[in-house]
PDB file with SEQRES, HELIX, SHEET and CRYST1 records, atoms N, CA, C and O in Angstrom:
SEQRES   1 A   85  MET LEU ALA PRO VAL PRO PRO PRO PRO PRO PRO PRO PRO          
SEQRES   2 A   85  ALA PRO PRO ALA PRO PRO ALA LEU SER PHE ILE PRO ALA          
SEQRES   3 A   85  ALA ALA THR PRO THR ILE GLN GLY VAL ALA ARG VAL ASP          
SEQRES   4 A   85  SER PRO LEU VAL ALA SER VAL GLY ALA TRP THR PRO GLY          
SEQRES   5 A   85  THR ALA LEU GLY LEU GLN TRP PHE ALA ASP GLY THR PRO          
SEQRES   6 A   85  VAL SER GLY ALA VAL GLY THR THR PHE THR PRO VAL HIS          
SEQRES   7 A   85  SER ILE SER ALA THR ASP SER                                  
HELIX    1 AA1 HIS A   78  ILE A   80  5                                   3    
SHEET    1 AA1 3 THR A  31  GLN A  33  0                                        
SHEET    2 AA1 3 LEU A  42  SER A  45 -1                                        
SHEET    3 AA1 3 THR A  73  PHE A  74 -1                                        
SHEET    1 AA2 2 PHE A  60  ALA A  61  0                                        
SHEET    2 AA2 2 THR A  64  PRO A  65 -1                                        
CRYST1    1.000    1.000    1.000  90.00  90.00  90.00 P 1           1          
ATOM      1  N   MET A   1     144.625  37.313  84.931  1.00  0.00           N  
ATOM      2  CA  MET A   1     143.289  37.436  85.377  1.00  0.00           C  
ATOM      3  C   MET A   1     143.138  38.860  85.861  1.00  0.00           C  
ATOM      4  O   MET A   1     144.070  39.399  86.458  1.00  0.00           O  
ATOM      5  N   LEU A   2     141.987  39.497  85.625  1.00  0.00           N  
ATOM      6  CA  LEU A   2     141.751  40.912  85.987  1.00  0.00           C  
ATOM      7  C   LEU A   2     141.070  40.892  87.411  1.00  0.00           C  
ATOM      8  O   LEU A   2     140.280  40.016  87.762  1.00  0.00           O  
ATOM      9  N   ALA A   3     141.462  41.943  88.180  1.00  0.00           N  
ATOM     10  CA  ALA A   3     140.986  42.094  89.495  1.00  0.00           C  
ATOM     11  C   ALA A   3     139.597  42.701  89.358  1.00  0.00           C  
ATOM     12  O   ALA A   3     139.342  43.514  88.470  1.00  0.00           O  
ATOM     13  N   PRO A   4     138.678  42.279  90.280  1.00  0.00           N  
ATOM     14  CA  PRO A   4     137.314  42.897  90.213  1.00  0.00           C  
ATOM     15  C   PRO A   4     137.345  44.396  90.601  1.00  0.00           C  
ATOM     16  O   PRO A   4     138.142  44.856  91.418  1.00  0.00           O  
ATOM     17  N   VAL A   5     136.381  45.135  89.922  1.00  0.00           N  
ATOM     18  CA  VAL A   5     136.339  46.587  90.194  1.00  0.00           C  
ATOM     19  C   VAL A   5     135.373  46.812  91.449  1.00  0.00           C  
ATOM     20  O   VAL A   5     134.248  46.315  91.509  1.00  0.00           O  
ATOM     21  N   PRO A   6     135.897  47.560  92.377  1.00  0.00           N  
ATOM     22  CA  PRO A   6     135.055  47.788  93.563  1.00  0.00           C  
ATOM     23  C   PRO A   6     133.914  48.645  93.243  1.00  0.00           C  
ATOM     24  O   PRO A   6     133.983  49.451  92.315  1.00  0.00           O  
ATOM     25  N   PRO A   7     132.778  48.499  94.026  1.00  0.00           N  
ATOM     26  CA  PRO A   7     131.669  49.365  93.732  1.00  0.00           C  
ATOM     27  C   PRO A   7     131.940  50.795  94.125  1.00  0.00           C  
ATOM     28  O   PRO A   7     132.840  51.056  94.924  1.00  0.00           O  
ATOM     29  N   PRO A   8     131.173  51.740  93.575  1.00  0.00           N  
ATOM     30  CA  PRO A   8     131.423  53.203  93.896  1.00  0.00           C  
ATOM     31  C   PRO A   8     131.010  53.408  95.400  1.00  0.00           C  
ATOM     32  O   PRO A   8     130.175  52.684  95.942  1.00  0.00           O  
ATOM     33  N   PRO A   9     131.634  54.413  96.017  1.00  0.00           N  
ATOM     34  CA  PRO A   9     131.326  54.636  97.421  1.00  0.00           C  
ATOM     35  C   PRO A   9     129.827  55.193  97.506  1.00  0.00           C  
ATOM     36  O   PRO A   9     129.324  55.789  96.553  1.00  0.00           O  
ATOM     37  N   PRO A  10     129.171  54.972  98.659  1.00  0.00           N  
ATOM     38  CA  PRO A  10     127.789  55.513  98.770  1.00  0.00           C  
ATOM     39  C   PRO A  10     127.825  57.021  98.815  1.00  0.00           C  
ATOM     40  O   PRO A  10     128.829  57.632  99.182  1.00  0.00           O  
ATOM     41  N   PRO A  11     126.648  57.638  98.414  1.00  0.00           N  
ATOM     42  CA  PRO A  11     126.610  59.064  98.419  1.00  0.00           C  
ATOM     43  C   PRO A  11     126.612  59.614  99.831  1.00  0.00           C  
ATOM     44  O   PRO A  11     126.196  58.921 100.759  1.00  0.00           O  
ATOM     45  N   PRO A  12     127.065  60.830 100.016  1.00  0.00           N  
ATOM     46  CA  PRO A  12     127.079  61.403 101.372  1.00  0.00           C  
ATOM     47  C   PRO A  12     125.679  61.580 101.926  1.00  0.00           C  
ATOM     48  O   PRO A  12     124.760  61.724 101.121  1.00  0.00           O  
ATOM     49  N   PRO A  13     125.429  61.582 103.253  1.00  0.00           N  
ATOM     50  CA  PRO A  13     124.120  61.739 103.761  1.00  0.00           C  
ATOM     51  C   PRO A  13     123.579  63.118 103.421  1.00  0.00           C  
ATOM     52  O   PRO A  13     124.334  64.062 103.190  1.00  0.00           O  
ATOM     53  N   ALA A  14     122.248  63.214 103.396  1.00  0.00           N  
ATOM     54  CA  ALA A  14     121.654  64.459 103.108  1.00  0.00           C  
ATOM     55  C   ALA A  14     121.774  65.412 104.281  1.00  0.00           C  
ATOM     56  O   ALA A  14     121.733  64.951 105.422  1.00  0.00           O  
ATOM     57  N   PRO A  15     121.924  66.765 104.064  1.00  0.00           N  
ATOM     58  CA  PRO A  15     122.021  67.618 105.128  1.00  0.00           C  
ATOM     59  C   PRO A  15     120.700  67.630 106.009  1.00  0.00           C  
ATOM     60  O   PRO A  15     119.623  67.343 105.487  1.00  0.00           O  
ATOM     61  N   PRO A  16     120.792  67.951 107.290  1.00  0.00           N  
ATOM     62  CA  PRO A  16     119.577  67.979 108.086  1.00  0.00           C  
ATOM     63  C   PRO A  16     118.601  69.046 107.624  1.00  0.00           C  
ATOM     64  O   PRO A  16     118.994  70.078 107.081  1.00  0.00           O  
ATOM     65  N   ALA A  17     117.343  68.782 107.845  1.00  0.00           N  
ATOM     66  CA  ALA A  17     116.332  69.804 107.406  1.00  0.00           C  
ATOM     67  C   ALA A  17     116.373  70.952 108.431  1.00  0.00           C  
ATOM     68  O   ALA A  17     116.651  70.751 109.613  1.00  0.00           O  
ATOM     69  N   PRO A  18     116.080  72.179 107.920  1.00  0.00           N  
ATOM     70  CA  PRO A  18     116.093  73.292 108.883  1.00  0.00           C  
ATOM     71  C   PRO A  18     114.970  73.118 109.889  1.00  0.00           C  
ATOM     72  O   PRO A  18     113.963  72.475 109.593  1.00  0.00           O  
ATOM     73  N   PRO A  19     115.131  73.666 111.037  1.00  0.00           N  
ATOM     74  CA  PRO A  19     114.007  73.552 112.026  1.00  0.00           C  
ATOM     75  C   PRO A  19     112.757  74.164 111.574  1.00  0.00           C  
ATOM     76  O   PRO A  19     112.777  75.210 110.925  1.00  0.00           O  
ATOM     77  N   ALA A  20     111.632  73.545 111.895  1.00  0.00           N  
ATOM     78  CA  ALA A  20     110.336  74.041 111.546  1.00  0.00           C  
ATOM     79  C   ALA A  20     109.972  75.236 112.501  1.00  0.00           C  
ATOM     80  O   ALA A  20     110.306  75.203 113.686  1.00  0.00           O  
ATOM     81  N   LEU A  21     109.325  76.224 111.995  1.00  0.00           N  
ATOM     82  CA  LEU A  21     108.843  77.353 112.811  1.00  0.00           C  
ATOM     83  C   LEU A  21     107.711  76.858 113.653  1.00  0.00           C  
ATOM     84  O   LEU A  21     106.797  76.192 113.167  1.00  0.00           O  
ATOM     85  N   SER A  22     107.776  77.194 114.943  1.00  0.00           N  
ATOM     86  CA  SER A  22     106.633  76.734 115.792  1.00  0.00           C  
ATOM     87  C   SER A  22     105.402  77.587 115.627  1.00  0.00           C  
ATOM     88  O   SER A  22     104.297  77.159 115.960  1.00  0.00           O  
ATOM     89  N   PHE A  23     105.589  78.853 115.090  1.00  0.00           N  
ATOM     90  CA  PHE A  23     104.376  79.699 114.782  1.00  0.00           C  
ATOM     91  C   PHE A  23     104.876  80.737 113.770  1.00  0.00           C  
ATOM     92  O   PHE A  23     106.062  81.023 113.606  1.00  0.00           O  
ATOM     93  N   ILE A  24     103.854  81.260 113.119  1.00  0.00           N  
ATOM     94  CA  ILE A  24     104.136  82.342 112.255  1.00  0.00           C  
ATOM     95  C   ILE A  24     103.388  83.621 112.915  1.00  0.00           C  
ATOM     96  O   ILE A  24     102.171  83.580 113.092  1.00  0.00           O  
ATOM     97  N   PRO A  25     104.064  84.625 113.230  1.00  0.00           N  
ATOM     98  CA  PRO A  25     103.325  85.732 113.943  1.00  0.00           C  
ATOM     99  C   PRO A  25     102.201  86.312 113.089  1.00  0.00           C  
ATOM    100  O   PRO A  25     102.321  86.457 111.873  1.00  0.00           O  
ATOM    101  N   ALA A  26     101.121  86.632 113.761  1.00  0.00           N  
ATOM    102  CA  ALA A  26     100.030  87.357 113.091  1.00  0.00           C  
ATOM    103  C   ALA A  26     100.508  88.734 112.789  1.00  0.00           C  
ATOM    104  O   ALA A  26     101.140  89.367 113.635  1.00  0.00           O  
ATOM    105  N   ALA A  27     100.234  89.217 111.625  1.00  0.00           N  
ATOM    106  CA  ALA A  27     100.744  90.605 111.274  1.00  0.00           C  
ATOM    107  C   ALA A  27      99.603  91.365 110.719  1.00  0.00           C  
ATOM    108  O   ALA A  27      98.753  90.794 110.036  1.00  0.00           O  
ATOM    109  N   ALA A  28      99.547  92.652 110.988  1.00  0.00           N  
ATOM    110  CA  ALA A  28      98.611  93.596 110.376  1.00  0.00           C  
ATOM    111  C   ALA A  28      99.280  94.638 109.648  1.00  0.00           C  
ATOM    112  O   ALA A  28     100.442  94.941 109.923  1.00  0.00           O  
ATOM    113  N   THR A  29      98.601  95.229 108.704  1.00  0.00           N  
ATOM    114  CA  THR A  29      99.156  96.318 107.953  1.00  0.00           C  
ATOM    115  C   THR A  29      98.985  97.621 108.736  1.00  0.00           C  
ATOM    116  O   THR A  29      97.854  97.992 109.049  1.00  0.00           O  
ATOM    117  N   PRO A  30     100.027  98.297 109.048  1.00  0.00           N  
ATOM    118  CA  PRO A  30      99.847  99.564 109.767  1.00  0.00           C  
ATOM    119  C   PRO A  30      99.031 100.575 108.919  1.00  0.00           C  
ATOM    120  O   PRO A  30      99.097 100.541 107.690  1.00  0.00           O  
ATOM    121  N   THR A  31      98.329 101.394 109.521  1.00  0.00           N  
ATOM    122  CA  THR A  31      97.544 102.521 108.804  1.00  0.00           C  
ATOM    123  C   THR A  31      97.963 103.896 109.478  1.00  0.00           C  
ATOM    124  O   THR A  31      98.409 103.983 110.622  1.00  0.00           O  
ATOM    125  N   ILE A  32      97.768 104.895 108.659  1.00  0.00           N  
ATOM    126  CA  ILE A  32      97.960 106.271 109.137  1.00  0.00           C  
ATOM    127  C   ILE A  32      96.695 107.072 108.879  1.00  0.00           C  
ATOM    128  O   ILE A  32      96.149 107.054 107.776  1.00  0.00           O  
ATOM    129  N   GLN A  33      96.242 107.766 109.894  1.00  0.00           N  
ATOM    130  CA  GLN A  33      94.976 108.568 109.735  1.00  0.00           C  
ATOM    131  C   GLN A  33      95.432 110.032 109.827  1.00  0.00           C  
ATOM    132  O   GLN A  33      96.329 110.344 110.611  1.00  0.00           O  
ATOM    133  N   GLY A  34      94.856 110.889 109.076  1.00  0.00           N  
ATOM    134  CA  GLY A  34      95.137 112.294 109.120  1.00  0.00           C  
ATOM    135  C   GLY A  34      95.564 112.816 107.786  1.00  0.00           C  
ATOM    136  O   GLY A  34      95.703 112.056 106.828  1.00  0.00           O  
ATOM    137  N   VAL A  35      95.771 114.085 107.714  1.00  0.00           N  
ATOM    138  CA  VAL A  35      96.248 114.724 106.446  1.00  0.00           C  
ATOM    139  C   VAL A  35      97.685 115.218 106.656  1.00  0.00           C  
ATOM    140  O   VAL A  35      97.986 115.958 107.592  1.00  0.00           O  
ATOM    141  N   ALA A  36      98.552 114.777 105.745  1.00  0.00           N  
ATOM    142  CA  ALA A  36      99.993 115.162 105.881  1.00  0.00           C  
ATOM    143  C   ALA A  36     100.187 116.619 105.517  1.00  0.00           C  
ATOM    144  O   ALA A  36     100.481 116.920 104.360  1.00  0.00           O  
ATOM    145  N   ARG A  37     100.041 117.496 106.419  1.00  0.00           N  
ATOM    146  CA  ARG A  37     100.415 118.889 106.262  1.00  0.00           C  
ATOM    147  C   ARG A  37     100.874 119.443 107.597  1.00  0.00           C  
ATOM    148  O   ARG A  37     100.679 118.865 108.666  1.00  0.00           O  
ATOM    149  N   VAL A  38     101.494 120.598 107.461  1.00  0.00           N  
ATOM    150  CA  VAL A  38     101.998 121.322 108.660  1.00  0.00           C  
ATOM    151  C   VAL A  38     100.939 121.570 109.639  1.00  0.00           C  
ATOM    152  O   VAL A  38      99.860 122.039 109.279  1.00  0.00           O  
ATOM    153  N   ASP A  39     101.203 121.267 110.917  1.00  0.00           N  
ATOM    154  CA  ASP A  39     100.377 121.454 112.063  1.00  0.00           C  
ATOM    155  C   ASP A  39      99.079 120.546 112.103  1.00  0.00           C  
ATOM    156  O   ASP A  39      98.135 120.779 112.858  1.00  0.00           O  
ATOM    157  N   SER A  40      99.125 119.533 111.252  1.00  0.00           N  
ATOM    158  CA  SER A  40      97.976 118.660 111.257  1.00  0.00           C  
ATOM    159  C   SER A  40      98.392 117.196 111.775  1.00  0.00           C  
ATOM    160  O   SER A  40      99.130 116.471 111.108  1.00  0.00           O  
ATOM    161  N   PRO A  41      97.893 116.844 112.942  1.00  0.00           N  
ATOM    162  CA  PRO A  41      98.380 115.597 113.538  1.00  0.00           C  
ATOM    163  C   PRO A  41      98.052 114.355 112.722  1.00  0.00           C  
ATOM    164  O   PRO A  41      96.954 114.223 112.182  1.00  0.00           O  
ATOM    165  N   LEU A  42      99.006 113.460 112.642  1.00  0.00           N  
ATOM    166  CA  LEU A  42      98.876 112.101 112.084  1.00  0.00           C  
ATOM    167  C   LEU A  42      98.893 111.077 113.155  1.00  0.00           C  
ATOM    168  O   LEU A  42      99.589 111.231 114.158  1.00  0.00           O  
ATOM    169  N   VAL A  43      98.123 110.003 112.963  1.00  0.00           N  
ATOM    170  CA  VAL A  43      98.031 108.965 113.967  1.00  0.00           C  
ATOM    171  C   VAL A  43      98.259 107.644 113.324  1.00  0.00           C  
ATOM    172  O   VAL A  43      97.566 107.320 112.359  1.00  0.00           O  
ATOM    173  N   ALA A  44      99.199 106.846 113.800  1.00  0.00           N  
ATOM    174  CA  ALA A  44      99.479 105.523 113.249  1.00  0.00           C  
ATOM    175  C   ALA A  44      98.826 104.484 114.097  1.00  0.00           C  
ATOM    176  O   ALA A  44      98.786 104.560 115.325  1.00  0.00           O  
ATOM    177  N   SER A  45      98.305 103.487 113.381  1.00  0.00           N  
ATOM    178  CA  SER A  45      97.733 102.324 114.126  1.00  0.00           C  
ATOM    179  C   SER A  45      98.386 101.093 113.602  1.00  0.00           C  
ATOM    180  O   SER A  45      98.296 100.785 112.413  1.00  0.00           O  
ATOM    181  N   VAL A  46      99.065 100.364 114.502  1.00  0.00           N  
ATOM    182  CA  VAL A  46      99.784  99.147 114.011  1.00  0.00           C  
ATOM    183  C   VAL A  46      98.947  97.928 113.867  1.00  0.00           C  
ATOM    184  O   VAL A  46      99.391  96.956 113.257  1.00  0.00           O  
ATOM    185  N   GLY A  47      97.705  97.925 114.421  1.00  0.00           N  
ATOM    186  CA  GLY A  47      96.786  96.756 114.308  1.00  0.00           C  
ATOM    187  C   GLY A  47      97.192  95.666 115.303  1.00  0.00           C  
ATOM    188  O   GLY A  47      97.972  95.911 116.223  1.00  0.00           O  
ATOM    189  N   ALA A  48      96.661  94.485 115.109  1.00  0.00           N  
ATOM    190  CA  ALA A  48      96.879  93.404 116.042  1.00  0.00           C  
ATOM    191  C   ALA A  48      98.045  92.494 115.613  1.00  0.00           C  
ATOM    192  O   ALA A  48      98.089  92.073 114.457  1.00  0.00           O  
ATOM    193  N   TRP A  49      98.968  92.190 116.501  1.00  0.00           N  
ATOM    194  CA  TRP A  49     100.010  91.273 116.205  1.00  0.00           C  
ATOM    195  C   TRP A  49     100.036  90.169 117.253  1.00  0.00           C  
ATOM    196  O   TRP A  49      99.367  90.265 118.281  1.00  0.00           O  
ATOM    197  N   THR A  50     100.812  89.120 116.989  1.00  0.00           N  
ATOM    198  CA  THR A  50     100.981  88.098 117.906  1.00  0.00           C  
ATOM    199  C   THR A  50     101.554  88.648 119.224  1.00  0.00           C  
ATOM    200  O   THR A  50     102.526  89.402 119.193  1.00  0.00           O  
ATOM    201  N   PRO A  51     100.987  88.296 120.353  1.00  0.00           N  
ATOM    202  CA  PRO A  51     101.514  88.764 121.651  1.00  0.00           C  
ATOM    203  C   PRO A  51     103.011  88.442 121.746  1.00  0.00           C  
ATOM    204  O   PRO A  51     103.467  87.371 121.346  1.00  0.00           O  
ATOM    205  N   GLY A  52     103.765  89.426 122.299  1.00  0.00           N  
ATOM    206  CA  GLY A  52     105.136  89.288 122.395  1.00  0.00           C  
ATOM    207  C   GLY A  52     105.968  89.886 121.277  1.00  0.00           C  
ATOM    208  O   GLY A  52     107.186  90.047 121.363  1.00  0.00           O  
ATOM    209  N   THR A  53     105.190  90.222 120.159  1.00  0.00           N  
ATOM    210  CA  THR A  53     105.926  90.808 118.976  1.00  0.00           C  
ATOM    211  C   THR A  53     106.378  92.224 119.361  1.00  0.00           C  
ATOM    212  O   THR A  53     105.580  93.011 119.870  1.00  0.00           O  
ATOM    213  N   ALA A  54     107.627  92.541 119.125  1.00  0.00           N  
ATOM    214  CA  ALA A  54     108.227  93.838 119.416  1.00  0.00           C  
ATOM    215  C   ALA A  54     108.000  94.722 118.180  1.00  0.00           C  
ATOM    216  O   ALA A  54     108.421  94.349 117.085  1.00  0.00           O  
ATOM    217  N   LEU A  55     107.362  95.852 118.325  1.00  0.00           N  
ATOM    218  CA  LEU A  55     107.175  96.722 117.222  1.00  0.00           C  
ATOM    219  C   LEU A  55     107.908  98.098 117.485  1.00  0.00           C  
ATOM    220  O   LEU A  55     108.046  98.536 118.627  1.00  0.00           O  
ATOM    221  N   GLY A  56     108.348  98.722 116.408  1.00  0.00           N  
ATOM    222  CA  GLY A  56     108.894 100.077 116.587  1.00  0.00           C  
ATOM    223  C   GLY A  56     108.340 100.941 115.503  1.00  0.00           C  
ATOM    224  O   GLY A  56     108.101 100.464 114.394  1.00  0.00           O  
ATOM    225  N   LEU A  57     108.120 102.250 115.801  1.00  0.00           N  
ATOM    226  CA  LEU A  57     107.621 103.192 114.913  1.00  0.00           C  
ATOM    227  C   LEU A  57     108.677 104.230 114.612  1.00  0.00           C  
ATOM    228  O   LEU A  57     109.444 104.570 115.514  1.00  0.00           O  
ATOM    229  N   GLN A  58     108.769 104.758 113.401  1.00  0.00           N  
ATOM    230  CA  GLN A  58     109.643 105.891 113.082  1.00  0.00           C  
ATOM    231  C   GLN A  58     108.941 106.676 111.957  1.00  0.00           C  
ATOM    232  O   GLN A  58     108.609 106.106 110.918  1.00  0.00           O  
ATOM    233  N   TRP A  59     108.725 107.941 112.161  1.00  0.00           N  
ATOM    234  CA  TRP A  59     108.064 108.831 111.193  1.00  0.00           C  
ATOM    235  C   TRP A  59     109.246 109.359 110.361  1.00  0.00           C  
ATOM    236  O   TRP A  59     110.363 109.581 110.827  1.00  0.00           O  
ATOM    237  N   PHE A  60     108.866 109.541 109.039  1.00  0.00           N  
ATOM    238  CA  PHE A  60     109.895 110.101 108.064  1.00  0.00           C  
ATOM    239  C   PHE A  60     109.260 111.361 107.344  1.00  0.00           C  
ATOM    240  O   PHE A  60     108.044 111.479 107.195  1.00  0.00           O  
ATOM    241  N   ALA A  61     110.106 112.213 106.948  1.00  0.00           N  
ATOM    242  CA  ALA A  61     109.778 113.346 106.078  1.00  0.00           C  
ATOM    243  C   ALA A  61     110.688 113.359 104.887  1.00  0.00           C  
ATOM    244  O   ALA A  61     111.908 113.374 105.049  1.00  0.00           O  
ATOM    245  N   ASP A  62     110.126 113.352 103.662  1.00  0.00           N  
ATOM    246  CA  ASP A  62     110.871 113.347 102.452  1.00  0.00           C  
ATOM    247  C   ASP A  62     111.908 112.250 102.449  1.00  0.00           C  
ATOM    248  O   ASP A  62     113.027 112.457 101.978  1.00  0.00           O  
ATOM    249  N   GLY A  63     111.533 111.004 103.003  1.00  0.00           N  
ATOM    250  CA  GLY A  63     112.415 109.919 103.072  1.00  0.00           C  
ATOM    251  C   GLY A  63     113.513 109.891 104.091  1.00  0.00           C  
ATOM    252  O   GLY A  63     114.371 109.008 104.080  1.00  0.00           O  
ATOM    253  N   THR A  64     113.486 110.853 104.965  1.00  0.00           N  
ATOM    254  CA  THR A  64     114.501 110.966 106.020  1.00  0.00           C  
ATOM    255  C   THR A  64     113.845 110.815 107.404  1.00  0.00           C  
ATOM    256  O   THR A  64     112.837 111.472 107.662  1.00  0.00           O  
ATOM    257  N   PRO A  65     114.390 109.960 108.312  1.00  0.00           N  
ATOM    258  CA  PRO A  65     113.733 109.789 109.650  1.00  0.00           C  
ATOM    259  C   PRO A  65     113.695 111.170 110.338  1.00  0.00           C  
ATOM    260  O   PRO A  65     114.642 111.948 110.227  1.00  0.00           O  
ATOM    261  N   VAL A  66     112.637 111.448 111.017  1.00  0.00           N  
ATOM    262  CA  VAL A  66     112.493 112.653 111.824  1.00  0.00           C  
ATOM    263  C   VAL A  66     113.026 112.314 113.209  1.00  0.00           C  
ATOM    264  O   VAL A  66     112.535 111.384 113.849  1.00  0.00           O  
ATOM    265  N   SER A  67     113.999 113.038 113.669  1.00  0.00           N  
ATOM    266  CA  SER A  67     114.651 112.790 114.932  1.00  0.00           C  
ATOM    267  C   SER A  67     113.610 112.852 116.074  1.00  0.00           C  
ATOM    268  O   SER A  67     112.914 113.859 116.205  1.00  0.00           O  
ATOM    269  N   GLY A  68     113.496 111.816 116.881  1.00  0.00           N  
ATOM    270  CA  GLY A  68     112.555 111.791 118.090  1.00  0.00           C  
ATOM    271  C   GLY A  68     111.187 111.415 117.710  1.00  0.00           C  
ATOM    272  O   GLY A  68     110.383 111.176 118.611  1.00  0.00           O  
ATOM    273  N   ALA A  69     110.815 111.331 116.426  1.00  0.00           N  
ATOM    274  CA  ALA A  69     109.442 111.007 116.026  1.00  0.00           C  
ATOM    275  C   ALA A  69     109.222 109.482 115.950  1.00  0.00           C  
ATOM    276  O   ALA A  69     109.292 108.889 114.874  1.00  0.00           O  
ATOM    277  N   VAL A  70     108.957 108.871 117.099  1.00  0.00           N  
ATOM    278  CA  VAL A  70     108.922 107.382 117.172  1.00  0.00           C  
ATOM    279  C   VAL A  70     107.679 106.859 117.818  1.00  0.00           C  
ATOM    280  O   VAL A  70     107.621 105.659 118.087  1.00  0.00           O  
ATOM    281  N   GLY A  71     106.658 107.674 118.095  1.00  0.00           N  
ATOM    282  CA  GLY A  71     105.426 107.314 118.713  1.00  0.00           C  
ATOM    283  C   GLY A  71     104.312 107.133 117.704  1.00  0.00           C  
ATOM    284  O   GLY A  71     104.509 107.240 116.493  1.00  0.00           O  
ATOM    285  N   THR A  72     103.111 106.849 118.252  1.00  0.00           N  
ATOM    286  CA  THR A  72     101.985 106.626 117.296  1.00  0.00           C  
ATOM    287  C   THR A  72     101.432 107.916 116.776  1.00  0.00           C  
ATOM    288  O   THR A  72     100.653 107.854 115.824  1.00  0.00           O  
ATOM    289  N   THR A  73     101.741 109.067 117.285  1.00  0.00           N  
ATOM    290  CA  THR A  73     101.318 110.350 116.812  1.00  0.00           C  
ATOM    291  C   THR A  73     102.467 111.196 116.375  1.00  0.00           C  
ATOM    292  O   THR A  73     103.566 111.161 116.929  1.00  0.00           O  
ATOM    293  N   PHE A  74     102.175 111.945 115.376  1.00  0.00           N  
ATOM    294  CA  PHE A  74     103.252 112.904 114.831  1.00  0.00           C  
ATOM    295  C   PHE A  74     102.571 114.160 114.227  1.00  0.00           C  
ATOM    296  O   PHE A  74     101.642 113.991 113.437  1.00  0.00           O  
ATOM    297  N   THR A  75     102.962 115.349 114.538  1.00  0.00           N  
ATOM    298  CA  THR A  75     102.509 116.566 113.936  1.00  0.00           C  
ATOM    299  C   THR A  75     103.620 117.193 113.188  1.00  0.00           C  
ATOM    300  O   THR A  75     104.565 117.689 113.801  1.00  0.00           O  
ATOM    301  N   PRO A  76     103.556 117.200 111.840  1.00  0.00           N  
ATOM    302  CA  PRO A  76     104.646 117.855 111.082  1.00  0.00           C  
ATOM    303  C   PRO A  76     104.677 119.329 111.333  1.00  0.00           C  
ATOM    304  O   PRO A  76     103.652 119.981 111.533  1.00  0.00           O  
ATOM    305  N   VAL A  77     105.886 119.839 111.317  1.00  0.00           N  
ATOM    306  CA  VAL A  77     106.138 121.284 111.577  1.00  0.00           C  
ATOM    307  C   VAL A  77     106.787 121.862 110.347  1.00  0.00           C  
ATOM    308  O   VAL A  77     107.381 121.107 109.577  1.00  0.00           O  
ATOM    309  N   HIS A  78     106.713 123.094 110.128  1.00  0.00           N  
ATOM    310  CA  HIS A  78     107.117 123.794 108.907  1.00  0.00           C  
ATOM    311  C   HIS A  78     108.654 123.475 108.667  1.00  0.00           C  
ATOM    312  O   HIS A  78     109.087 123.354 107.521  1.00  0.00           O  
ATOM    313  N   SER A  79     109.419 123.350 109.726  1.00  0.00           N  
ATOM    314  CA  SER A  79     110.929 123.202 109.561  1.00  0.00           C  
ATOM    315  C   SER A  79     111.340 121.890 108.885  1.00  0.00           C  
ATOM    316  O   SER A  79     112.473 121.754 108.425  1.00  0.00           O  
ATOM    317  N   ILE A  80     110.390 120.900 108.825  1.00  0.00           N  
ATOM    318  CA  ILE A  80     110.707 119.554 108.214  1.00  0.00           C  
ATOM    319  C   ILE A  80     109.917 119.362 106.987  1.00  0.00           C  
ATOM    320  O   ILE A  80     110.053 118.306 106.370  1.00  0.00           O  
ATOM    321  N   SER A  81     109.097 120.277 106.563  1.00  0.00           N  
ATOM    322  CA  SER A  81     108.165 120.097 105.474  1.00  0.00           C  
ATOM    323  C   SER A  81     108.788 120.644 104.122  1.00  0.00           C  
ATOM    324  O   SER A  81     109.363 121.729 104.048  1.00  0.00           O  
ATOM    325  N   ALA A  82     108.617 119.812 103.113  1.00  0.00           N  
ATOM    326  CA  ALA A  82     109.133 120.198 101.754  1.00  0.00           C  
ATOM    327  C   ALA A  82     108.174 121.202 101.181  1.00  0.00           C  
ATOM    328  O   ALA A  82     108.619 122.124 100.497  1.00  0.00           O  
ATOM    329  N   THR A  83     106.791 121.078 101.432  1.00  0.00           N  
ATOM    330  CA  THR A  83     105.803 121.946 100.949  1.00  0.00           C  
ATOM    331  C   THR A  83     104.829 122.249 102.065  1.00  0.00           C  
ATOM    332  O   THR A  83     104.770 121.508 103.046  1.00  0.00           O  
ATOM    333  N   ASP A  84     104.102 123.267 101.948  1.00  0.00           N  
ATOM    334  CA  ASP A  84     103.103 123.661 102.956  1.00  0.00           C  
ATOM    335  C   ASP A  84     101.750 123.406 102.444  1.00  0.00           C  
ATOM    336  O   ASP A  84     100.880 124.274 102.506  1.00  0.00           O  
ATOM    337  N   SER A  85     101.538 122.202 101.923  1.00  0.00           N  
ATOM    338  CA  SER A  85     100.202 121.926 101.303  1.00  0.00           C  
ATOM    339  C   SER A  85      99.145 121.622 102.296  1.00  0.00           C  
ATOM    340  O   SER A  85      97.999 121.376 101.922  1.00  0.00           O  
TER     341      SER A  85                                                      
END                                                                             
């Protein structure tokens, strides 16, 4: 006589779902006003974000961060300009 075949084991439990976000921060697209030329000030506006959101600014020249240029205003100087347009 043949022995009965046991049933297959049950599948493993599903992994837990990732936690749901309690909020999605409101985000704005930053804008820059001014003309990018030597001695002409530029002004960045970051817009409205969810309260408590930490923002940082960094100005770049030719793809390279400008040392110390981390505020909302920046005036390019000749020593960091590729052209004097």
